[in-house]
C-alpha positions as CSV (number, residue, x, y, z in Angstrom):
1,M,56.1,90.0,60.0
2,S,59.3,91.1,61.6
3,K,62.5,91.0,59.5
4,I,66.1,90.4,60.7
5,I,68.6,91.9,58.4
6,S,72.4,91.4,58.6
7,I,74.6,94.2,57.1
8,H,78.1,92.9,56.4
9,S,81.3,93.7,54.6
10,F,84.4,91.4,54.3
11,R,86.8,94.3,55.0
12,G,86.7,97.3,57.3
13,G,86.4,100.8,56.0
14,T,83.4,100.2,53.7
15,G,81.0,102.5,55.6
16,K,79.0,99.5,56.9
17,S,78.1,101.1,60.3
18,N,77.2,104.4,58.8
19,T,75.0,102.7,56.3
20,T,73.3,100.6,59.0
21,A,72.6,103.6,61.2
22,N,71.2,105.6,58.3
23,L,69.0,102.8,57.0
24,A,67.6,102.3,60.5
25,A,66.9,106.0,60.8
26,L,64.9,106.1,57.6
27,L,62.9,103.0,58.6
28,A,62.0,104.6,61.9
29,M,61.1,107.9,60.2
30,D,58.7,105.8,58.1
31,G,56.9,104.7,61.2
32,F,58.5,101.4,62.0
33,R,59.9,100.0,65.3
34,V,63.6,99.3,64.5
35,G,66.4,97.8,66.5
36,I,70.2,97.9,65.8
37,V,72.6,95.4,67.4
38,D,76.3,96.2,67.2
39,T,77.9,92.7,67.1
40,D,81.3,94.2,66.1
41,I,82.3,93.5,69.7
42,Q,86.0,93.7,69.1
43,S,85.8,97.2,67.5
44,P,82.5,98.8,68.3
45,G,81.6,102.2,66.8
46,I,78.0,102.7,65.6
47,H,77.1,104.3,69.0
48,V,79.2,107.3,68.0
49,I,76.8,108.2,65.2
50,F,74.0,108.5,67.8
51,G,76.1,110.7,70.1
52,M,76.6,108.0,72.7
53,D,79.7,107.4,74.9
54,D,80.6,105.1,77.8
55,S,78.6,107.2,80.3
56,D,75.4,106.8,78.3
57,M,75.6,103.0,78.3
58,K,74.0,101.6,81.4
59,H,74.1,98.2,79.8
60,S,75.7,96.8,76.6
61,L,75.6,93.7,74.5
62,N,78.6,92.5,76.5
63,D,76.5,92.6,79.7
64,Y,73.9,90.4,78.1
65,L,76.4,87.9,76.8
66,W,77.9,87.6,80.3
67,G,74.6,87.1,82.0
68,K,74.5,90.5,83.7
69,C,71.2,91.7,82.2
70,D,68.4,90.8,79.9
71,I,68.9,91.8,76.3
72,K,66.1,94.3,76.5
73,D,67.9,96.1,79.3
74,A,70.8,96.8,76.9
75,A,68.5,98.5,74.4
76,H,68.8,102.3,74.3
77,D,66.0,104.4,72.8
78,V,67.8,106.8,70.4
79,T,64.7,108.0,68.6
80,G,65.4,111.5,69.8
81,K,68.5,111.7,67.6
82,L,66.2,111.6,64.5
83,G,64.4,114.9,65.2
84,A,61.0,115.7,66.5
85,D,58.8,114.5,63.7
86,V,59.4,110.7,63.8
87,K,56.6,108.3,63.4
88,G,58.4,105.1,64.6
89,Q,61.0,104.2,67.3
90,L,64.7,103.3,67.1
91,F,66.6,101.3,69.6
92,L,70.4,100.7,69.7
93,I,72.0,97.8,71.5
94,P,75.7,98.9,71.6
95,S,78.8,96.9,72.4
96,S,81.0,98.1,75.2
97,I,83.8,100.5,74.5
98,K,85.6,99.8,77.7
99,A,89.1,98.5,77.0
100,G,88.9,95.9,79.7
101,E,85.6,94.5,78.4
102,I,86.9,94.3,74.9
103,A,90.1,92.6,76.1
104,R,87.9,90.1,78.0
105,I,86.0,89.2,74.9
106,L,89.3,88.7,73.0
107,R,90.7,86.6,75.8
108,E,87.7,84.5,76.9
109,G,85.1,84.7,74.1
110,Y,81.5,84.1,74.8
111,D,78.6,81.8,74.0
112,V,77.7,82.7,70.5
113,G,74.5,80.8,70.7
114,L,73.2,83.4,73.1
115,L,73.1,85.9,70.2
116,T,70.4,83.9,68.5
117,D,68.2,83.9,71.6
118,G,69.0,87.6,72.1
119,F,68.0,88.6,68.6
120,R,64.7,86.8,68.8
121,D,64.0,88.2,72.3
122,L,64.6,91.7,71.1
123,V,62.2,91.3,68.2
124,D,59.5,89.9,70.6
125,K,60.0,92.1,73.7
126,L,60.4,95.4,71.8
127,E,57.8,94.4,69.2
128,L,60.2,95.3,66.4
129,D,59.4,95.5,62.7
130,Y,63.0,95.4,61.7
131,L,66.2,94.3,63.5
132,L,69.4,95.3,61.8
133,I,72.6,93.5,62.7
134,D,75.8,95.5,62.3
135,T,78.3,92.6,61.9
136,H,82.0,92.3,62.5
137,P,84.0,92.6,59.2
138,G,85.3,89.3,57.8
139,L,83.9,85.9,58.6
140,N,83.6,84.5,62.0
141,E,81.2,82.4,64.0
142,E,79.0,85.4,65.0
143,T,78.8,86.5,61.4
144,L,77.8,83.1,60.1
145,L,75.1,82.8,62.8
146,S,73.7,86.3,61.9
147,M,73.5,85.4,58.2
148,A,71.9,82.1,58.9
149,I,68.9,83.6,60.9
150,S,68.4,86.6,58.7
151,Q,65.7,87.1,56.2
152,A,68.0,89.4,54.2
153,L,71.7,90.1,53.9
154,I,73.1,93.4,52.7
155,I,76.7,93.1,51.6
156,I,78.6,96.3,51.4
157,M,81.8,96.7,49.3
158,R,83.9,99.3,47.7
159,P,84.9,99.2,44.0
160,D,88.4,98.0,45.1
161,S,90.2,94.9,44.0
162,Q,90.7,93.6,47.5
163,D,87.0,94.1,48.2
164,Y,86.1,92.1,45.1
165,Q,88.1,89.0,46.3
166,G,86.8,89.1,49.9
167,T,83.2,89.8,48.8
168,A,83.3,86.7,46.5
169,V,84.0,84.5,49.6
170,T,81.1,86.2,51.5
171,V,78.7,85.7,48.6
172,D,79.6,82.0,48.3
173,I,79.1,81.3,52.0
174,A,75.8,83.2,52.1
175,R,74.5,81.0,49.2
176,K,75.6,77.9,51.1
177,L,73.7,79.1,54.1
178,D,70.6,79.7,51.9
179,V,70.1,83.3,52.9
180,P,66.7,84.1,51.4
181,N,67.5,87.6,50.0
182,M,71.0,88.8,49.3
183,L,71.6,92.4,48.1
184,M,74.8,94.2,47.1
185,V,75.7,97.8,47.9
186,V,78.7,99.4,46.4
187,N,79.8,102.3,48.6
188,K,82.4,105.1,48.3
189,T,82.4,105.0,44.5
190,P,84.9,107.6,43.1
191,Q,83.4,110.4,41.1
192,A,85.6,109.4,38.2
193,F,83.8,106.1,37.9
194,E,80.6,105.6,35.8
195,L,78.1,104.3,38.4
196,E,76.2,102.1,35.9
197,D,79.5,100.6,34.8
198,V,80.3,99.7,38.4
199,R,76.8,98.2,38.9
200,E,77.2,96.0,35.8
201,R,80.6,94.8,36.7
202,V,79.6,93.9,40.3
203,E,76.4,92.1,39.2
204,K,78.3,90.2,36.6
205,S,81.1,89.3,39.1
206,F,78.8,87.9,41.7
207,N,75.5,87.1,39.9
208,C,73.7,89.1,42.5
209,E,71.5,92.2,42.5
210,V,73.2,95.5,43.2
211,V,70.5,97.6,44.8
212,S,72.6,100.7,45.1
213,V,75.9,102.3,43.9
214,I,76.7,105.1,46.3
215,P,79.0,107.8,45.2
216,H,81.9,109.1,47.3
217,S,80.6,112.0,49.4
218,E,82.8,114.8,50.8
219,E,79.9,115.7,53.0
220,M,79.9,112.3,54.5
221,M,83.6,112.5,55.1
222,V,83.4,115.9,56.8
223,L,80.5,114.7,59.0
224,A,82.9,112.1,60.2
225,S,80.3,109.9,61.9
226,S,79.3,112.7,64.2
227,E,75.6,112.4,63.4
228,L,73.1,110.8,61.0
229,F,73.7,111.8,57.4
230,V,70.1,111.4,56.4
231,V,69.0,113.8,59.1
232,R,71.6,116.5,58.2
233,Y,71.3,116.1,54.4
234,P,67.8,114.8,53.6
235,D,68.0,115.8,49.9
236,D,71.6,114.7,49.2
237,P,72.2,112.0,46.4
238,V,73.6,109.7,49.1
239,T,70.4,110.0,51.1
240,K,68.4,109.2,48.0
241,E,70.5,106.0,47.6
242,F,69.9,105.0,51.2
243,R,66.2,105.5,50.5
244,I,66.4,103.1,47.5
245,I,67.9,100.5,49.8
246,V,65.2,101.0,52.4
247,D,62.4,100.7,49.8
248,K,64.0,97.4,48.7
249,I,64.1,96.2,52.4
250,K,60.4,97.0,52.8
251,A,59.3,95.4,49.6
């Protein structure tokens, strides 16, 4: 059975898009057919991790939302970015990075209900095992819709006081939406922190399972979203944490 998974953070800067990209890559490496949709239409970015720019995007999510193409036509096969020995397949549906199209979204909006149809069409037409939704930070109509149709929600936060407050709101809303499976990931944890102490504090604060506490990584910072971390550093502790999350998704 296919799974739709939303990956969300209340604030920007948590590493949400990098996490989404790397989880999707690991799932594809394991032999699954995986799709990613960048619904952060106001500030898209996940395409950069796959080495894409405007010239590579024949169609984008924006084109689908404005009736210019089928959602499947906006899906770009990025499996080649994972290396030669990949058992599965990975598709990315990017949002447009053209300033005019971003401005149009901000000015005119779009029919949010089309997203629901698009997600389901992608799963069917591409025969996906997993569809990962990279959401816009904060809470808006698109985010609530994504949560409502997902089989799982991964909430990413940093061990920062502002993140604790915002994440509490997200957790409360997800529970009201009856999201079947909610998992917490604490990212960019300073080396001075004891990881297990962070895990215990977050689980106590939100009464929710913390599937991974990811340490701050200089290698991740230096890589600067230029490529997939799990491909460049397959044995790094951060990659091992991503693997733990993937195993939980697959369970």
